[in-house]
C-alpha angles and dihedrals in degrees: 000000000000116000131191117226095217093054091053097048109107094025114144114256112220124196123192092268104033147320119310100188138277137311108263107169147340127240116210129180115244095218101060099015092233128144106244102172144019112220115220129212100211097178111208095342097087105007120189091019130110105222115202127189121197120221084240086076097049113104100167144002114209118199127180116049096344098057095183142137114212122207130191094231133101123234089245092055090052094045092051095045120111108291128227124185115248095240097048126091120245110258127201088243090059091047091052092051092044095051093044090052092057096035095242124140123255109253100210099070122055136056101276138063093267098035106257094009136053096227138011104263108195091203095070108052112146094019097086109061116233119248104270099200118100120238120257118252090258091051092047090057098047127028093173092239119154131188114243089210092054096046091049101096096038111137122242118230119199123191091272108023150354109272110175147322137264109270101178143316136263117212137178111246096213099060096008092231114156106240100178146013111220107224121203111209098174093127090057105026110019115241098355124131125182136186125238124187118227088236089067093059114107094195144325122232103207094185090053094041088229136132118210124206127189100232133072129263093254091062089056093044091055095045121114108278119245120227112195091202092060123072115248107249128198088242090058090047092052091053090049095052092043090053092056093038091235129136113255117252094234091063091050090047090052091050092051092049091050091049091051091053092050092054 
C-alpha cells in the first residue's frame, strides 16, 4: 500500500506496553530512496534524545480514527537502545550499534533493498544475524540519511526552468521504498500537484536545496495531475509512467526478484 508522509506525521506511536509519543519525521537514505527510520517525538519521556524506530519494528499502521503506528518493542527496549543526541547527525557507526542491539540486519551490504532481505519483516527480528563488519571511516561519517521534513520544500529544476517544490513523499509500506515525490507547482500552475519518481531525478544538490530532473517544464505541466484526496491506483501510475516514457517500477521490481531467485 502507498502511504503519504505528511498524512502519517503526528500519528500515535504504540509500543507493546504503552504509547511512546508521536511520529515526527522520516529518515530516508539518498542512495536507494528508501525510508530507513521513523523519528519519534517522545515529549518528556526521553528528552534530549533522538529516538529512531526501524521499519523492522512496525507491525501495523492504522489510519482513520485511530491514526497510530504499532511497533513490536517495549518501552524498556527503546529506552535502553543506543542513544544519540537530538542535535547530532546519524552516523553509520550509530546505525551499526543500533541494528546489532535489536538483532536486525544492516541494510547497506547485501544484494537486496534491506541487505539480505527484500523488505523489513517485523516477524523475524533476531533470526537474521546483524552484519558483523565495522563501517569504514567514510561510512561512519556519512550514512546518507536525509530528513523527509527537511527535504520537503526543496525546489525542482527542469531542463529549462524551476517549476515547483517538494511537498511530501509517497512510499510503499511493504518495503518502505519511496515511490514518488509530490511536487507542488502552485506558484507556476495554480493548485496543481504532480508526482515524480526518484528514478527520474538527475541529481540532488543538497547545498542548494534543489532537485534536478532531466526533462523540460512542459513535460511536467502536461503530466497527469495528482489529487491527494484520491487513492493512487495502478491505472493512474501506468498513465504517469507512459507520459514520461519510463518503465514502471513494479516491472523492474519483478525482474530483480526473479534474478534473486535464479541466483
